C-alpha positions as CSV (number, residue, x, y, z in Angstrom):
1,X,6.1,-5.5,-19.3
2,X,2.8,-3.9,-19.2
3,X,2.0,-5.6,-15.6
4,X,5.4,-4.7,-14.6
5,X,4.8,-0.8,-15.4
6,X,1.3,-0.9,-13.7
7,X,2.9,-2.1,-10.6
8,X,5.6,0.5,-10.6
9,X,3.2,3.1,-11.2
10,X,0.8,2.1,-8.6
11,X,3.8,1.8,-6.5
12,X,5.0,5.5,-7.2
13,X,1.5,7.1,-7.1
14,X,1.0,5.6,-3.3
15,X,4.8,6.6,-2.1
16,X,4.4,10.1,-3.7
17,X,1.0,10.4,-1.8
18,X,3.2,9.5,1.5
19,X,6.0,12.0,0.5
20,X,3.4,14.8,0.2
21,X,1.9,14.2,3.8
22,X,5.7,13.8,5.0
23,X,8.0,15.7,2.9
24,X,10.8,16.1,5.4
25,X,11.6,12.0,5.8
26,X,14.7,11.4,4.0
27,X,14.4,7.6,3.7
28,X,10.5,8.0,2.4
29,X,11.8,10.4,-0.4
30,X,14.8,7.8,-1.3
31,X,12.4,5.0,-1.9
32,X,9.8,7.2,-3.7
33,X,12.9,8.4,-6.2
34,X,14.0,4.7,-6.4
35,X,10.5,3.5,-7.5
36,X,10.2,6.9,-9.6
37,X,13.5,6.2,-11.7
38,X,12.4,2.7,-12.3
39,X,9.2,3.5,-13.3
40,X,11.0,6.0,-15.9
41,X,13.4,3.8,-17.2
42,X,10.6,1.0,-18.3
43,X,8.9,3.4,-20.8
44,X,12.2,4.1,-22.3
45,X,12.8,0.4,-22.6
46,X,9.8,-0.4,-24.3
47,X,10.0,-0.6,-28.2
48,X,7.7,2.3,-28.8
49,X,9.5,4.5,-26.3
50,X,12.8,3.8,-27.4
51,X,12.2,4.5,-31.1
52,X,10.6,7.9,-30.0
53,X,13.4,8.7,-28.0
54,X,16.2,7.5,-30.4
55,X,14.3,9.2,-33.3
56,X,14.4,12.7,-31.3
57,X,17.7,12.6,-29.8
58,X,19.7,10.0,-31.9
59,X,20.2,6.0,-31.8
60,X,21.1,4.8,-28.7
61,X,20.3,7.4,-26.6
62,X,16.6,5.4,-24.9
63,X,19.1,2.5,-23.8
64,X,21.8,5.0,-22.5
65,X,19.0,7.0,-20.5
66,X,17.5,3.3,-19.3
67,X,20.8,2.6,-17.6
68,X,21.3,5.8,-16.3
69,X,18.1,5.7,-14.5
70,X,18.5,2.1,-13.5
71,X,22.0,3.3,-12.0
72,X,20.1,6.0,-10.2
73,X,17.2,3.8,-9.0
74,X,19.8,1.1,-7.0
75,X,21.4,4.5,-5.8
76,X,18.3,5.9,-4.5
77,X,18.1,2.5,-3.0
78,X,21.1,2.5,-1.2
79,X,20.1,5.9,0.1
80,X,17.3,4.8,1.9
81,X,19.0,2.3,3.7
82,X,21.6,4.6,4.8
83,X,19.0,7.1,5.9
84,X,17.2,5.0,7.8
85,X,20.3,3.6,9.7
86,X,20.0,7.6,10.6
87,X,24.0,7.2,12.1
88,X,26.2,10.5,12.0
89,X,27.9,9.2,8.7
90,X,24.6,8.5,6.5
91,X,24.6,11.7,4.8
92,X,28.6,11.6,4.1
93,X,28.1,8.1,3.3
94,X,25.5,8.9,0.6
95,X,27.6,11.7,-0.9
96,X,30.3,9.3,-1.5
97,X,27.9,7.0,-3.2
98,X,26.5,9.7,-5.3
99,X,29.9,10.5,-6.5
100,X,30.4,6.8,-7.5
101,X,27.2,6.7,-9.2
102,X,28.1,10.2,-11.2
103,X,31.6,8.8,-12.0
104,X,30.2,5.1,-13.7
105,X,26.9,7.4,-15.5
106,X,29.9,9.5,-16.8
107,X,31.7,6.6,-18.0
108,X,29.2,4.5,-19.7
109,X,27.9,8.1,-21.1
110,X,31.7,8.6,-22.9
111,X,31.8,4.6,-23.9
112,X,28.2,4.9,-25.5
113,X,29.1,8.3,-27.4
114,X,32.6,6.7,-28.5
115,X,31.2,4.8,-30.9
116,X,28.8,5.1,-34.1
117,X,25.1,5.0,-33.2
118,X,24.7,1.8,-35.4
119,X,27.1,-0.1,-33.5
120,X,25.3,1.1,-30.3
121,X,22.0,0.2,-31.3
122,X,20.1,-2.7,-30.4
123,X,19.6,-4.7,-27.3
124,X,21.7,-6.8,-24.9
125,X,21.2,-10.0,-26.6
126,X,22.2,-8.3,-30.3
127,X,24.9,-5.8,-29.5
128,X,28.2,-6.6,-30.6
129,X,30.3,-7.3,-27.6
130,X,33.5,-7.7,-29.6
131,X,33.6,-4.0,-29.4
132,X,35.3,-2.9,-26.4
133,X,33.4,0.3,-25.6
134,X,30.2,-1.9,-26.1
135,X,31.5,-4.4,-23.7
136,X,32.6,-1.8,-21.2
137,X,29.4,-0.1,-21.1
138,X,27.5,-3.3,-20.2
139,X,30.2,-4.7,-17.8
140,X,30.5,-1.3,-15.9
141,X,26.8,-0.7,-15.4
142,X,26.3,-4.2,-14.6
143,X,29.0,-4.2,-11.8
144,X,27.8,-1.2,-10.3
145,X,24.1,-2.8,-10.4
146,X,25.5,-5.9,-9.0
147,X,27.2,-3.8,-6.0
148,X,24.2,-2.0,-4.9
149,X,21.9,-4.6,-5.5
150,X,23.9,-6.8,-3.3
151,X,24.2,-4.5,-0.6
152,X,20.9,-3.5,-0.5
153,X,19.9,-7.2,-0.3
154,X,22.4,-7.5,2.7
155,X,21.1,-4.6,4.4
156,X,17.1,-5.8,3.8
157,X,17.7,-9.4,5.1
158,X,19.3,-7.4,8.4
159,X,16.3,-5.5,9.0
160,X,13.7,-8.1,8.1
161,X,15.4,-10.2,10.9
162,X,14.7,-7.6,13.2
163,X,11.2,-6.9,12.2
164,X,8.0,-8.4,12.8
165,X,4.9,-9.5,10.6
166,X,4.0,-8.1,8.3
167,X,6.8,-5.7,7.8
168,X,9.3,-8.8,8.2
169,X,7.1,-10.6,5.4
170,X,7.6,-7.7,2.9
171,X,11.2,-7.2,3.8
172,X,12.1,-10.9,3.1
173,X,10.7,-10.7,-0.4
174,X,12.2,-7.5,-1.1
175,X,15.5,-9.0,0.2
176,X,15.2,-12.1,-2.1
177,X,14.1,-10.0,-5.1
178,X,17.4,-7.7,-4.4
179,X,19.9,-11.0,-3.9
180,X,18.5,-12.4,-7.1
181,X,18.7,-9.1,-9.0
182,X,22.5,-8.7,-8.1
183,X,22.8,-12.5,-9.1
184,X,21.5,-11.7,-12.7
185,X,23.7,-9.1,-13.1
186,X,26.7,-10.9,-12.0
187,X,25.8,-13.5,-14.7
188,X,25.0,-11.0,-17.2
189,X,29.0,-9.6,-16.6
190,X,30.1,-12.9,-17.2
191,X,28.1,-13.3,-20.4
192,X,29.8,-10.3,-21.5
193,X,33.2,-11.4,-20.7
194,X,32.1,-14.5,-22.9
195,X,30.9,-12.7,-25.7
196,X,33.7,-10.3,-25.8
197,X,36.1,-13.1,-26.5
198,X,34.1,-14.0,-29.7
199,X,32.2,-17.1,-28.1
200,X,28.5,-16.9,-28.7
201,X,26.4,-17.7,-25.6
202,X,23.1,-19.8,-26.0
203,X,19.8,-17.7,-25.9
204,X,17.6,-19.6,-23.6
205,X,20.5,-18.7,-20.9
206,X,20.2,-15.2,-21.9
207,X,16.3,-15.1,-21.9
208,X,16.5,-16.8,-18.6
209,X,18.4,-14.1,-17.1
210,X,16.3,-11.7,-18.6
211,X,13.1,-13.4,-17.2
212,X,14.8,-13.5,-13.8
213,X,15.4,-9.6,-13.9
214,X,11.7,-8.9,-14.4
215,X,10.5,-11.4,-12.0
216,X,12.8,-10.1,-9.4
217,X,11.7,-6.5,-9.9
218,X,7.9,-7.6,-9.8
219,X,9.1,-9.5,-6.4
220,X,10.8,-6.3,-5.1
221,X,7.8,-4.0,-5.8
222,X,5.3,-6.4,-4.1
223,X,7.6,-6.9,-1.3
224,X,8.2,-2.6,-0.6
225,X,4.2,-2.3,-0.9
226,X,3.5,-5.5,1.0
227,X,2.8,-3.9,4.5
228,X,1.1,-0.6,3.2
229,X,-1.2,-2.8,1.0
230,X,-2.3,-5.0,3.5
231,X,-3.2,-2.5,6.0
232,X,-4.9,-0.5,3.0
233,X,-6.7,-3.8,2.5
234,X,-8.0,-4.1,6.4
235,X,-8.9,-0.4,6.4
236,X,-11.0,-1.3,3.2
237,X,-12.4,-4.0,4.9
238,X,-13.4,-2.0,8.1
239,X,-14.6,0.8,5.9
240,X,-17.2,-1.8,4.2
241,X,-18.1,-3.2,7.6
242,X,-18.8,0.0,9.1
243,X,-21.0,1.4,6.2
244,X,-23.0,-1.7,6.4
245,X,-23.5,-1.4,9.9
246,X,-24.4,1.8,9.7
247,X,-27.4,1.2,7.2
248,X,-28.3,-2.1,9.3
249,X,-28.7,0.0,12.4
250,X,-31.1,2.3,10.7
251,X,-34.6,1.3,11.8
252,X,-33.8,0.9,15.4
253,X,-32.1,4.6,15.1
254,X,-35.2,6.0,13.4
255,X,-37.4,4.7,15.9
256,X,-35.3,6.0,19.0
257,X,-34.5,9.7,17.1
258,X,-38.5,10.0,16.4
259,X,-38.8,9.1,20.2
260,X,-36.2,11.5,21.4
261,X,-35.0,13.8,18.7
262,X,-32.8,15.6,21.2
263,X,-30.3,12.5,21.1
264,X,-29.9,13.1,17.5
265,X,-26.0,14.5,17.4
266,X,-25.2,17.4,15.1
267,X,-23.3,15.9,12.3
268,X,-19.8,17.2,11.6
269,X,-20.3,17.4,7.9
270,X,-23.0,17.1,5.2
271,X,-20.8,16.8,1.9
272,X,-20.7,13.9,-0.2
273,X,-16.9,13.6,0.1
274,X,-17.4,13.3,3.8
275,X,-20.1,10.7,3.5
276,X,-17.6,8.6,1.1
277,X,-14.3,8.9,3.0
278,X,-13.1,6.7,5.7
279,X,-12.9,9.3,8.6
280,X,-16.4,10.6,7.8
281,X,-17.9,6.8,7.5
282,X,-16.4,6.0,11.1
283,X,-17.5,9.1,12.6
284,X,-21.3,8.4,11.4
285,X,-20.9,4.9,12.2
286,X,-19.8,5.6,16.1
287,X,-21.9,8.6,15.9
288,X,-25.1,6.3,15.2
289,X,-24.0,3.6,18.1
290,X,-24.1,6.4,20.5
291,X,-27.3,7.7,19.4
292,X,-29.2,4.0,19.5
293,X,-27.4,3.6,23.0
294,X,-28.6,7.0,24.3
295,X,-32.0,6.2,23.3
296,X,-32.3,2.7,24.5
297,X,-31.2,4.3,28.3
298,X,-34.1,6.8,27.4
299,X,-36.6,4.5,26.7
300,X,-35.6,1.6,28.9
301,X,-37.6,2.9,32.1
302,X,-40.4,3.0,30.1
303,X,-40.4,-0.8,29.1
304,X,-41.3,-2.5,32.3
305,X,-44.1,-2.2,35.2
306,X,-44.8,-3.1,38.6
307,X,-45.6,-6.7,37.0
308,X,-42.5,-7.0,35.0
309,X,-39.1,-8.4,36.2
310,X,-36.1,-6.1,35.2
311,X,-34.0,-9.2,34.7
312,X,-36.6,-10.9,31.9
313,X,-36.3,-7.5,30.1
314,X,-32.7,-7.5,30.0
315,X,-33.0,-11.3,28.8
316,X,-35.7,-10.4,25.9
317,X,-34.8,-11.9,22.7
318,X,-33.8,-9.4,19.7
319,X,-37.6,-9.7,18.1
320,X,-39.3,-9.6,21.4
321,X,-37.6,-6.4,22.4
322,X,-38.1,-5.0,19.2
323,X,-41.7,-5.7,19.3
324,X,-41.8,-4.0,22.8
325,X,-39.7,-0.7,21.7
326,X,-42.0,-0.3,18.9
327,X,-45.2,-0.4,21.4
328,X,-43.6,1.6,24.0
329,X,-42.6,4.3,21.5
330,X,-46.1,4.5,20.6
331,X,-47.1,4.9,23.9
332,X,-44.5,7.8,25.1
333,X,-45.8,9.4,22.1
334,X,-49.7,9.5,23.5
335,X,-48.1,10.4,26.9
336,X,-48.9,9.4,30.6
337,X,-46.3,6.7,31.3
338,X,-44.5,6.3,34.5
339,X,-40.9,5.5,34.1
340,X,-39.1,3.1,36.5
341,X,-35.1,2.5,36.9
342,X,-33.2,2.8,33.4
343,X,-31.7,-0.3,32.1
344,X,-28.9,-1.5,29.8
345,X,-30.8,-2.9,26.9
346,X,-29.3,-5.4,23.9
347,X,-26.0,-5.6,25.8
348,X,-23.4,-8.1,25.1
349,X,-21.6,-9.8,27.8
350,X,-17.9,-8.3,28.5
351,X,-16.6,-5.3,27.0
352,X,-16.6,-6.5,23.3
353,X,-17.5,-3.6,21.5
354,X,-18.5,-5.5,18.3
355,X,-20.5,-7.9,20.1
356,X,-22.4,-5.1,21.8
357,X,-22.9,-3.4,18.0
358,X,-24.0,-6.9,17.0
359,X,-26.7,-7.2,19.6
360,X,-27.9,-3.4,18.2
361,X,-28.2,-4.8,14.9
362,X,-30.2,-7.9,15.8
363,X,-32.9,-5.5,17.1
364,X,-32.6,-3.3,14.2
365,X,-33.0,-6.5,11.6
366,X,-36.0,-7.4,13.7
367,X,-37.5,-4.0,13.5
368,X,-36.9,-4.2,9.7
369,X,-38.6,-7.8,9.4
370,X,-41.7,-6.7,11.4
371,X,-41.9,-3.6,9.2
């Protein structure tokens, strides 16, 4: 339960951030409310939360609140697909579904309030299903959950078949999870019907159904966050690589910026937050590359004299080029050098930006080693 709640809280926090950036999106609003209702239902279902609610509002209140939140969870899930279709009747269909879920919520509330608190207390496995109101409570809630989850599973499979990776992978995970939850709800409805007749059901079967529900919910949360989490992981890797390459370029940048201080661009921001956030890291990384390239263009005419072959200078190994750059920067500071034609130093074959950066890093590493 703790792992499940943690996963739901992380998913809700991420969706709330997205909703804040785009408050007008009906599909995003629906999926955020879906995850929020699911997250709120689990603290109420935990022993500590349930006992606290029951102490304040009466026995059985926590169970009723949990089931109403679960009904709202699957309702908002259906709304997500309805608004995603963006058809002319999407809003009208969502209103009809709202009426249905409201009727179901009222029906199970009346059933819960029509029996003594001690009868309604307990879990699904310990409740007395021979009481008609108790059986009606669980069957009605379970059948609506089965209907909504089954419909959502069908829509998810349809969208998964039309999508590409990584979105398709997440959708297929969600589709399997929704279908499994619908099957579990159907099995629970059958169990209620059997117990209503007074027949007992093996405890391992009820435990297996409960495990299937928990595993399916975890799989569903993983599915709806899969593509976003994968994109975030890729973004984090890029952020780490740019921070590392920015530091590795420092020896080359320092040498060239001391030689040509006018090439150093003015930073957009010097705050600590800008230095850590992704946009600031990427901006400083690309700015350093530009400053290094501008410095190499400026110093390249001084690397050759009349006896040097320009082709040989272009083919210098990083260590030898680093030694020449250090020697040439010192001579430029002393003055009296006659420049020749500018050259493209430490270049990579083709137009691959990363290979070009690796050439600069190789020269910077050689400068660091020499120092």
